[in-house]
N, C-alpha and C positions, 0 to 999 in steps of 0.2 A: 407632120412628117409623112403620113400615109393619107392618100385621098380616100373618099368614101368607098369607091369600088374596091380598092386594094384592101381596105379594112374588112370588107365583107368576105373577100376570098380568104384572108387570113383567119377570120373568125370561123368560117366553115371548116377549114383545114384543121385548126387547133381543136375545135369541138369534136370533129370526127375522130381525130387521134385519141383524145381523152376517152371518148366513148369506147373505142376499140380496146384501150388498155384496161379500163374498168371492167368491161365484159370479160376480157381474158382473165383478169384477177378473180372474178366471180367463178369462172370455170375452174381455175386451179383450186380455189377454196373448197370446192366440192370433193377434191381428192386429198385434202389434208385430214389425216386421221390421227396423227400422233404429234406430240410435243416437239420431237426432232424434225418432223416435216415442216413445222411452222418456223422454227428458229435456225436450223442448219440444213434445210432442203432435203431431208432424208439421207444426207451424207452420200449423195450419188450424182453429183453434177459433172458433166463432161467438160472438155477443154473450151470449146467456143463460147458457150454461155458463161463460163467462168471468166474468160478474158473480157467479154463485152460488159459483164457486170462489174468487174474491177475497174474498167475504164469509165463506165458510166458513173460509178461512185466517186472516183477521183476527179473527174471533169464534170462538175456540176454547173448549174445555171449561174451561180454567183461567180464561179471560176471564169466562165465564158464572158460574162458581162464585166466583172471586175478586172480581169487581166487584159481585156480589150481596152478598157479605160486606162489602165496603167501604160499599155503600149502607146496609146494615142497621146497621152499627156506627157509621158516621160521617156519614151523610146524603148528600143529593144533590150537595153541594159536591165530592164525590169524583169527579164526572164529569170534572173537570180532569185526572184521571189519564190519560184517553184522548184528550182534545181536542188536545193537542200533536201526536199522531200524525196526526190527520186534517188539521191545518193544514199539516204537512209534505207529506202526500200531495197536497194541492191544489197546493202549490208544484211538486211533481214532475210533475203532469199538465200544468201551465202551462209549465214551463220545462225539463223534461228528457225527458219520455216519448218524443216524436217523435225526438229525437236518439238516445236509447238504442236505440230500435227500429231506426232506419235504420242505425246503426253495427253493431248486432248482426246484422241480416240480411245486410249487405254482407260481413261477415267470418265468417258462420255461427257465431256465438258460442253457447255453451251456458251459461257461467258468468260471474260478475263477474271472476274471475281471468283469463279470456280477455281482458277489457277492460283490466284494469290491466297485464297483461303486454305487451299491444300498445303501451300508452302509455309504460310505464316499464321495459320490458325483461323478459326471462324471470325475472330475479331477484326481480321483484315477485309472481310467482305463488305462491310458498310462504307468505309472510306473509298474503297475501290469503286463501289457502285455510285457514290456521290460524284466522284471525279468523272466517271463516264457519262453520267447524266448531264453534268455541266457542259461537257464537250458536245455530246450528240444533240442536246436540246439547242445549243447555239448553232451547230452546223445545219440541223434541220430547219431552224428558224431562219437562217439566211436564205434557204431555198424558198421559204414562204415569202420573204422579202423580194426575191427575184421574180416570183410569180406576180406579186403586187405591182412591180415595175413593168413587167411584161403586159399585164392586162391594162395598165394605165396607158401604155404606148399604143397598143393595137385597138383599144376601145374607148379610152378616155376615162375609165373607171378610176376613182381616187385610189391612191396607193394603199391606204389603210384598209379600204374595202376589198381591194385585190388580195391583200395578205390574208384577210378572213376567208375569202373564196378559196384561195390556195390551201389554207389550213383544212378547210372542210373537205375539199376534193381529195387531197393526198391522204388525209386520215382515213377516209372511207375506202380508198383503194388499198392502202396498206393493211387496214383492219381485216380485209377479206382474206388475203392470201399469204401474209407473212413472207419470210425470206424465199420460200419456194416460188411464189408468184413473182417476187421482185427479180430474182435471177433470170427466170425464163422470159419475163417481159423485157428485161434488159437486152435480150437478143434482138428484139425489134427496135427498142429505143436506141441502143448503142449503134446499130447499123445506120439509122437515120442521122443520129448525132454526128458520127464520124464523117459520113458523106457530106453533110452540110458544111462542116468546118473545112474539109479539104477543098471543096468546090470554091468556097469564098476565098480561101488563101490563094488558090491557083489563079483565080480571076485577078486578084489584086497584084500578085507577083508579075503577071503579064502587063498590067496597066502601069505599074511603076517602073517597068523596064528591067526587071531582074534585080539582084542584090546590088550590082554595080550601079544601075540606074537609081536605086534608092539612096545610095551614098551620095551620088551626084546631086540629086534633088535636095537632100538634107543640107548639103553645103550651100547650094544655090539659094535656098530659102532662108539661110542664116541660122539653121538649127542643126549643126553637125552632130550635136550630142544625141540626137534621136537615133542615130545609127552607131553610136558608141557602145560596144558590148559590156564595158565595165564602168558604166556611169552610176550605178547604184552604190550609195555609201556602204562601206563595210559594216558599220554599226547596224544598218537595217538588215543586211545579210545575216548577221548573228541572231537578230530577233526571229527571222524566218527559220533559221537552222534549229533554234531551240523551241520553236512553237510548231510550225507545220512539219519540220523535219523530225523533231522528237516525237510528235504525235504518231508518226508512222509505226513506231515500236509498239505502241499500245492502242492501235486502231482495232476496236472490237469487230467492226465489219470485215476487216482483213483476216483476223483470227477465225471468224466464223466461216469465211470462205475457204480457209485452209482445211477446216474440219468438214466442210460441205463437199469438197472435191471427191470424185469417185475413187481415186487412189493417190498415192504420193507423187507418182510421175505426172499425173494430171495437174496436181497442185503446183509443182515446180514449173512445169511447162507453162501453165496458165499465168503464173505470176511473172515469169520472164517476158512472155509476149506482151502482156498488158503493160508492164513497166516500160519496155522499149517503145511500144506504139503510143502509150500515154504521154511519154516525154516529148515525142515528136509532135503529137497533136497539140499539147499544151504550149509548146514553144511557138507553134504556128498561130496560136491565139494572140500572143503578144505582137507578132509581126502583122497580123490583121489590123490591129489598132494603129501601129506606126505607119504601115503602108497606106492606110486610109487617109491619114493626115497628110502624107507626102504627095498624094495625088490630088489634094485640094479639097477634100471633104471637110466642110466647116461644121463644127459641133458646138453649139452654145453650152450644152451640159455634157461634159465628158462621160458621165455615167451612162449616157445614151449612145455612146460611140458605136457600139455593135449594130444597133438598129439603123442609125444614120448612114453608116458605111454600107450596110447591106442594101438599103433602099436606094443609095446613090449609084451603085455599080451593077446591080443585078436586074435582069428582066423579070417580069411578074411571076411566071411559073417557077423560076429558080428561087426568087425571093420567098415565095410561099413555102418551098422546101426548106430554106434556111431558117425561117421563123419557126416552122414546125420542128426542125432539128433543135432549136433553142428550147422549145417546150419539152422535147424528149430528154434533153440534157438535164433540165431542172427536175423533172419527174424521176428520172433514173437515179439521180443523186439523193433526192429527198427521201424516197421510200426506203432506200438502203440504210441511210442513217437513222431514220425513224425506227426501223426494225431493230437496229443495233442497240439503240437506247432502250426500247421497250423490252428487249430480251433481259436486260439487267433488272428492270422494274419487276418483271414476273419471276425471273429465276432467282434473284438475289434478295428480293424484299417480300414478294407475295408467297412464293413457293415454300420457303421455310416455315411460314405460318399456317399453311394448309394441312389439314388432316386428311382430306380426300385428295389423293394425287392420281386419280384415274386420268387417262389420256384426254378424254373429252372435257374434263374439268380444267386441266392445265391449258388446253387450247383456248377454252373460253376465257380464262384469266389472262392469257397471252393477248387476246384482243382487247381486254380491258386495259392492259398495260400500254397498248398503242395509243389509246385515248389519253391516258395520263401523260405520257411522254409528249404527245402532240400539243397538249395544252401548255406544258412548260416551254416548248419550242416557240409557240405563239407568243407567249409573254416576252421572251427574249427578242423575238423579231420586232415587236412593238417598242421595246426598250432601246435596242441598238439597231436601227434600220440601215446602218452602213455595212455593206456586204463584207469586205475584206476585214474590217475591224471586228466584226462579229465572229468571223472564222478564227482569226488569230486569238481573240479573247478566249473562246471555247477551248482551243487546243492548248493554250497556256495553262488553263486550269487542269487539264488532263495530264499534260506532261509533268507539271509540278507535283501532282499527287501520285503518279504511278510509275513513271519511267524508270527511276533508279531501283525501286523495289522489284520490278519485273526483271530487269537486267541482272540484278544480284541473285535472284532466284535461279537463274540459268547458269550464271558464271562465277558466283562467289560463295563458297561453302560456308564462310564464317557469318554470313548474314543471319541474324537471329530473328525469332518471332517478334520480339520487342522492337528491334531495330527496323524491321520492315514496316510494321504498323506505325511506328513513330514517324518514319519518313513520309508515309502516305498522309497522315493527318497534318503533320507540320507543313509540308510543301503545299498541300491543297489550301489549308487555312490561311497561310500568309499570302498566297497568290490571290485568293478571293478578297482578303482585306485590302491588299494593295490596289486591286481593281476598283473597289468601292471608294477608296480614298482618292481616286483619280490620278494614279501613277505619281506619287510624291517624288521630288527631285528629278522628274522626267524619266524615271526608270520603269520599264515595262515589267509587269508582274512576273514574267518568266525569269527575269534577272534576279529576282528575290526568291521565288518559289523553288527553283531548281537547286541553287546552292544550299538552301535550308534543308531541303529533302536529302541531299547527298550527305551533308554534315551529320544530320540526325541518324541516317542509316549507318554510317561508319562508326560514329561515337557510341551510340546506344548498343550496336551489335558487339563492339569490343568490350563494353562494360557489363553486358548481360550474359546470361547463360546461353551457350550455343544450342542451336536446334538439333534435334536428334538426327544422326546420320541416316536412320531409316526413312526419314522424311526428306532430307536434303539430297542424298545420293540419287534416288530415282528421278529427280527433277532436273539434274544438271545436264547441260547441253551435251557434254562428252558421253553421257550414258544414254543418249536418245537419238543418235544419228546412225 
């Protein structure tokens, strides 16, 4: 795909970028003094870093590679893979953000299990933590896979070896600076990432002759479905709605950024800007794949469509920028999700067992938690090396275990301690079993886990003792806006 000279330039650019980010993380690590510095960036992040960090987390390397592949193989109709997520994010901004932020600041929350344990009792902390770890280990793992593919393409390194290299490098970077370094580094990474995607999209749009030219080419080539916006089966849309969409409600990395923002105005503005810009950028990724196919770029392996298209249409200096942008995308998403998972390991597993809770001790254990979470992510990356499947699997576990209990805590007074905990354990357990069994009857785990969770929440809540109003009322949405 790349000649030896091009590979050399790409290697130099990528290594230089990684050295810059690691050195920056080391610099930030010297300023981390407290537990909140490491996990919620000192609760003092302004708008621009917040926006770029949110976009960097949402648009990861697997997103860029996987969605380009979808666009190339099946057309622009695959944009519906991601639209459910943004629809739910808008719901979150309108109806949950201010309440989550206010509750979190009042109780100095670090993780979603802090919230669920406050509402449903400490027995809710463990299932919440397990569900989060499933999801964030999977999402981080798919970034390791993206790095493995990346290194294979630009250097010929075997994918498994590349996954191991990615695991080591990203773990070291995240270990140093926690969320504080992640968010501020995303200011650099997010800028490179967005520039790269926009440039590649613009070049392809011109070469294909605009949207009208793309439709004409699709018809002429005998593949009109490539430009059909509603070509994705509705059944697949539902899977994405209840996995990637439902996941938005209980995204720990998003909750942490709500709490990390300098003030509520910054949080609201940051989430709106990142959502609008993220939707545009993500849609452009699908079009990159489709437009590349329509201008005649032949790809033997569709999973490599992004690389092949970039190499075919861009001059060397711009190609180096685009490939560096891909690396920035991978790193930006991976470290955010790794910190989110590690936060639950230290806050919800380690911290309750610690007698010494001095700040320096908590920061040290936070770094240990990064190592633990990264190893779990590595295991999943090696077990399920397919990018989108790994993402959907992880989010299915999280949605099945947490979504209805979290929503009930904000919107349903009658949800009881027993009902919330039963819903978490029941939804998570059946989703995991369904995944291990290999999707019996062709049903995705989310189709089983979510209904089981909802039924248990409602039935057990109505049959058990109501939770105390002193616990319920202060956490309701209507009392926190």
